[in-house]
N, C-alpha and C positions, 0 to 999 in steps of 0.2 A: 504494500500500500504506500502510495506516495505521501510525502509530508503534508502537502496541501489537502489531500483527501482525508487524512487523519485529523487535521485541524478542523475541517468542515464537519466531520463526524462528531468531534467533541463539542463544537459550538452548537450543533443541532441537539445533542444530548442535554447540554446545560440549558438551552432554550426551552426544551420540553419540561425539564424539572422545575424551572423557575417561572416560566410564563404560561405555557400551554396547560399544564396540570392545574395551575391556579385559576385560569380562565374556565376550564371545564368544571372545576369545583364551584366556582361562582355561578355558572350557568346550570348547575345541578345535573350535569352529565356524569354518569357513573364512571369511575375509573376501572382499570382492568381487574384489580383485585376484588372490587365490589361485584363486578360482572361475574367473575368466576365463583365467588361465594354464593351469588344468587343461583347460578346454574347447578353447582355441585353440592351446595348445602354446607353443613358443618364439616370442619376439617378433620380428616383422618388419613391414615397412611395411603390408602388407595386413591383417595381424592388428590392428595399432594403429589403422588406419582403421576397421575393423569394431567394435573396442572403443569408439572415440570415438563412432561413430554409435549403437551400442546404448545406451551410457551417456547420450548426449544425449536419445534418445527416452525413456528411463526418467525422467530428471530433468524433461524438458518435461511428461511425462504427470502426474507428481506435482504440479508447480506448477500445471498447468492444472486438475486436479481440485480442488486446494485453493482456487484462485481461484473456480472455479465454485460450490463449496459456500459460500464466503464471501459471494457475491452473493445466494444464496438465504436466508441467515440475516439479512442486513441489510435 
């Protein structure tokens, strides 16, 4: 990953933490953890395992798509 791409990734991450999540909270839009709690109910080992797997697939897909698009641009 290039230095510029890494910096943009970090800036996006911090923007999400400080601005977007606060705006979602202010607009009463549920966060990802509230959504998962609503879907799966009370936390137990199986639910935690499913949540980790689903989250991992989502993160992997986003990173894979970003890397694939970056290769086509370069």
